[in-house]
N, C-alpha and C positions, 0 to 999 in steps of 0.2 A: 724505633723497633726494627730489628734486622731479621728477615725471614730465614737467613742462613743459620741463625742461632736457635732454631727450634721453635719459632714463634707461630708456626702455622697450626695452631689449635683451632677447634671448631668456632669458638667465639671470635678469634682473630679473622678466620675466613669469612664469617658472617659480617664482620665490620667492613671487610673488603667487598664482599659480594652484594650487600644490600643496595649499593648504588645502582645495580642493574634493575631494581624495581622501578624507580622513577623514569629511567631511560626507556623501559618497556611501556610505561604509561604514556610516554610521548610517541613511541613508535606506532602503537596501535591506532591512535587518532590520525596521524599524518598519512597512514597508508590505507585506512578503511573509512574513517568518518569525514575527512575533510571535504571530499567531493559532494556528498549529500548535504553537508552543512552549508556550503556556499550555494548549492542549487536551491535550497529552501530559504535562505536568509539574505540573499543578495539578488541583484537584477541580472546576474551573469547567466548565460545559457550553458547547456552541457558542452557545446563545442568549445566555448571559451574556457570553461573550467578544464576540459580535457587538454587543451593546448597549453595552458599554464602548468598543469601537472606534468605533461610530457617534457616541456622545457626545463622545469625545475629538476626532474629526475635525471635527465641527461646531464645537467650541470652537476648534480650531486654525485653522479658516477665518476666525475673527474675531480670533484672537490676532495674526496677521501684520499686518493693517492697523493695529491698535492699536499694535503694536510699531513699525511704520514711522513713524506719526505722532509717537510719543514720541521716537524716535531723531532725527527731523528737527527736533524742537522743542528747541533748546538748542545748546550748543557742544561736545557730546561728539564726540570724534574716532572714526573707524571703528576705529582700533587699540585704543582704550579699550574699545569695545563688544565687539570680538572677544576681548580679554583677559578681560572679564567673563563671556563665554559658556563659556570653557574648563572651569572647575570644574563648571559646571552641566551641561555635556554629559557629563563623566565620571561625575558623580553620577547623572544620569538614566539613562544606559546601564547602569551597574552595578545600579541598583535594578530596572530593567525586566527584565534577563535573569539576575539572580541574586536572586530573591525569597526571603525566609525561609519556613520552613514555618509556615503559619497556618491557622486555620479558613477555610471558604469565604468568609464575609462579609468577613473581614479581607483575604483574598487579593484579592477583588474591589475593595475600596477601595485596596489597594496598587497593583494593576494600573492603575486609573484615575489615581491620583496620579502614578505613575511616567510614564505616557504623557503626561499634561499637562506634567510637567516637561521631558520630552524634546522635545515639540513646541515649548514656549516657548523652550528653549535653542537648538534647531535653528533656529527662526525668527530669534532674535537674531543667531546666528552667520551664517546664510546671507544675511539682509538686509544686515548690515554688510559682508559680503564682496562681495556683488554691487554694493552702492552704492560701495564702495571702487573696484572695477574700472570702474564707469561714470564716476567722477570723474577717472580717470587721464588721459584724453585725449578731446578732441572731434574729433580728426583722423579723417576717414573711413577712411583706410588703416590706422589703428591700432585702431579700436573692435572690429572683428571678431577681430583677433589676440588682444586681451585676453580676450574671452569664449571664443574657441576653445581657448586654453591652459587656462583654468579648467575648461571642460566636458570637455576631453580627460582631464584629471586626474580629474574626477568619474567618467568612464566606466571608467578604470583602477580606481578605488575600488570600483565595482560588481562588476567582474570579480574583484578580490581578495577582496571580502567573500563572494561566492558560492563561490569556491574554498576559502577558509579554513573556512567553515562546513561544507562537505561533508567536509572532511578532518579538521579538528581540533575541530569542534563549537563550541558557544557560548563555552566557556572560551577556546579559541584565538582566536576572533573578538574577544572582549572585550579580551584582552591586546594583540592587534595594533592594535585601534582606539585604545586608550590611547596606545600608542607612536607611532602615526602622527599622532594628534591633537596630542600635545605637540610632536613634531618639526616638523610642518608649521606649527603655530601659532607656534613659536619662530622659524622661518625667515620667516614672514610678518611678524611684528612687528619682526624685526631687520634684514631685508635687502630686503623688498619696497619698490618705489617708492611714495612718498606722493603723494596728490593735491595739486596746486598750491593754495595758499591763495587764497581768494576773499573779497571783501568782500560787503557786503549785509546787510540786516536779518535777524534771526533769525525763523524761521517763527512765525506766530501760533498760538494754541491751536486755531483752526479749520483748520489747514493740512492735516488729513486729507482735506479736500475739494479741495485744490489740484490734484491730477492730473486730476480730472473736469472742471475748467474748460477743459482742453485738448481741442479737438475731435479732434485727431490721436490723443491717448491713448485716447479713447473708441473710435475705430475700431480701434486696435491691440489694445486689450483684447478687443474682440469677436472679432477674428481669433484671438487667443490662446485664447479659450474654444472656438471651433469647431474649430480645429486640435488643441487639447489633447484634446478629446473624441474626435476622429478617431484620435489616437494611443493614448488610454487604453482604448478599446474592445478592440482586439486584445491589449493587455497584460492586461486583465481576463479575456479568454477564451482566452488562449494555451494554458494547460495543458489546458483542456477540448478545444480544437481538436487539439492535438498528441496527446493521449491517446485521446479517444473517436472523433474523426473520422479522423485519419491513422493511428491505432494505433501511434504512434511516441513514446509518453510517455517511454520510456527514453532517447531522444535529446534530450529537452527542454533539458537543460543545455547540450549541444553547440550546439543551434540558437541559444540565447541568447548564447553566447560568440561565435559567428560574427556575429551581429547587432551586438553592442556593439563588437567589434573592428573591424568595417567602419565603424561610426560614428566611432570614434576615428581610423582611418586616413584618413577623408575630410575631416577638419577643415582641413588645409592647403589642399586644393583649394577648399573653400567660402570660405576667407579670400581667396584669389586672385580667385575669381569675384565676391565682394562688393566687392573693391577696383575691379574693372573695370566692373561693371554696377550696383553699389549693393546694399545688403543686401536691400531689398524684392524686387527682381527676381530675385536669386539664390535667395531663400527661396521665391518663387512657383514658380521652376523646380524646386526640390526637392519641392514639393508635387505638381506634375504628374508628376515622376519616381516618387514614392511611389505615387500612384494608378495609374499605368501598370503598375508592377511588381506591386503588391499584389493587383490585381484577379484575377490568375492563380491566386491561392490558392483561389479559388472553384471552379476546375475540377480541382483535384488529386484523385487517387484515394488510397485507403488504401495506406499503405506507400511513398508517393512521397517518400522521404527526400532524394534529390538535388534533386528539383524544389523542395521546400520550403526546403532549404538555400540554393539559388540565390536564392529570393525573400527569405530572411533576409539574405543578403549584399547584394543590390541595395537593398532597403528600408533596410538599415542605413546604406548610403551616404547616403541621403536624411535619415536621422535626424541625421547630423552637422550638417546645416543647421538642423534644428529646434532643436538645442541651442546652436549658436554664434551664429546670426544674430538671433533675436528680442531677446535682451538687448542686442545691439549697436544694434539699431534703437531700443530704448527709451533707451539712453544718448544717442543722437543727438537723440531727441525732447526729452530733458531739457535738453541743451545748446542746442537751437534755441529753447527756451522761456526761455532766460536764467537757468536754475535749477541749473546744474551747480555742484557743490561745496557745495551747501547743502541741497537737498531730495531727493536721490536716494532716501533711505530711505522717504519717503512713497510714491514711485512703486513701489519694489520691494516694499513691504508689500502694496499692492493687487495687484501682479503675482503674488506668491506666493499670495495669496488666490485668484486666477484659476486657478493651477495646482491648488490643492486642490479647487476647485469642478469642474474638469475631471475629476478622478479620481472625485469623488462622482457627477457627472452620468453618466459612462460606466457605472458600476455600476448607477445608478438607471435607465438606459435599457436596457442590454443584458440584464441578468439577468432582470428581470420580463418583457421581451419574449420571451426564449427560453422561460421557464416557460409563458407564455401559448400559445406555439407548440408546446408538447409536449416540449421537450427536458428530460431528466432526466440529471444527471451520472452517468456510469458505465453508462448504458443505451444502447440502440440506436435509440430513438425520437427524432424531432426533429433528426436530424443534418443534413438539408438546411437547416433554419432556423439551426443553429449555423454552418454554412459561410457562409450569406448574411450573418449578423450579424457574423461575424469578418472577412469579406473585402469584401463589397459596401457595407455601411453606412459603414465608415471611408473608403472611396474616394469616396463621394458627399460626405461631409463635407469631405474634403481638397479636392475641386474647389470646394465652396462657399467654403472658406477662401481658396483661391487667387483666386477671383473678388473676394472682399472686399478682399484685399490689393492686387489690381490697381486697384480703385476708390478705395482709401484715400487721403486727402490727406496724403501723406508727403513731397512733393517738397522741402519746406524742410529736411528732415533732411540732405539731401546737400550743403547749403551749408556751407562751412567758416567762414562769418562768425560773429560772436558777438552779432548783434543779437537782441533779445528778440522772440519770436513772440507776436503778439496772441492773447489768450484768446478765440477765437471760439466761438460756440455752435452 
C-alpha cells in the first residue's frame, strides 16, 4: 500500500497509529510504576533502585541516537524494524515486572538488565514507528493528521495502563500489554500504509551528525528541550502538589484522567488549526494557552478540587498540541531537507534523546531546588516554594519556548515543494 497514492484514509491512519497504544502502555509503567514495584516486591532499598534507574536512563539517552543512526544506515524497512522489536518488548516487559526470587545482588543485576532491554526495545519500536509516520506524506494538511492519530492512540494507552494497573495489578497489565502489542503490531504490519519508495544514496557511517547540519533542526531541538522541561516539571511534581499542597492526593488519578482525556479530545482541533495557520503558529498558540491557564495553579488554596480540575482540563487541551504538532514539524523539516524516506530514523533518534533529557533535566532542576528551599515531601514546610516550582517555573519556560518558536527559521517547512534545503550553519 503506497501512501502517495491517496491511501491516508482514517482507517489506514488508525492501522498505523494504533501501535502507539501498546507503546504508551509500556512507557507509563517504566517511568512511574517501576520504582514502587521494586521497592515493594524486592529486597532492594530506594538508594539502590534510584541508582539503577539513573544508570539505565543515562544509558537510554545514548541508546536512542545510536539506534537512529544504525536504523538509517542501510536498507532496512520500518516494518522489518518494528517486527524485530516485538519479541524484545514482550521479553523485556515480562522480565521487568515478573522477576524471579533471587538474592539482592542478583535482583539488582536483573533489574538493570531488564531495564536496559526494555529501553532498547522501546527505542527501536518507537523510532521506527515515528519514522514510518514521518515518511508517509510531506503534504502539510496530512502531517499533523498522522501524528495526531498516533498520539491520540498513545493517550488512550496511558489511560488504559493506569486503569488496568489499579484494578488488576501488574499481572493484568502484563497480559493486556501482550495482547495489545501483538494485535496492534499485526495490524500495523498487515494493513498500515507504507511510505513511498524513494531513491538516493544510503546514509554514510557518519550520518548520526546529519540532523545537526540543519540550522532549522538545531532551533527545533532547542525548542523541544525548553518546552519539554516546562512540561516535565509539573509531571515530576504533580503528586507532591496534589497531595501536600492541595491536600487532594486521593483525587490524583481523576485529575490525570481529565488531563489526558482533554488532550485526546483536542487533537482534531489542533489538526484543523495546523492546516490553517501552520504547525509552528498553532503550537506557539498552545504554549501561550498553557501558560495563561497554568499560572492560576499558583493561586489555588488547599482543597480547591474544582479549580484544579478546570486547570487540568484546559491545560490538557494545550497538551494535545504538544503531542501532535512537534513531530509533524520535524517531518516537514526532514522533507524540506530532501531527506524524506531515507533518514527519518537519524532525526527521531536524536528527537527521542531530547525527550529523555527533558525528563532528566526537569528532575535535576525541580527536586534539588525544592530541597534547597526547604520542602520535604509529606511535611508542611516549603509549600510556597512547591507551588511556585509547580506553576510559575513551567509557565516562564513555556513563554521562552514560544518566543524561540516565533523566532525559529521554519518558514521553508510550509512549502509543499520537494527541493532540498541547504545545510546552513
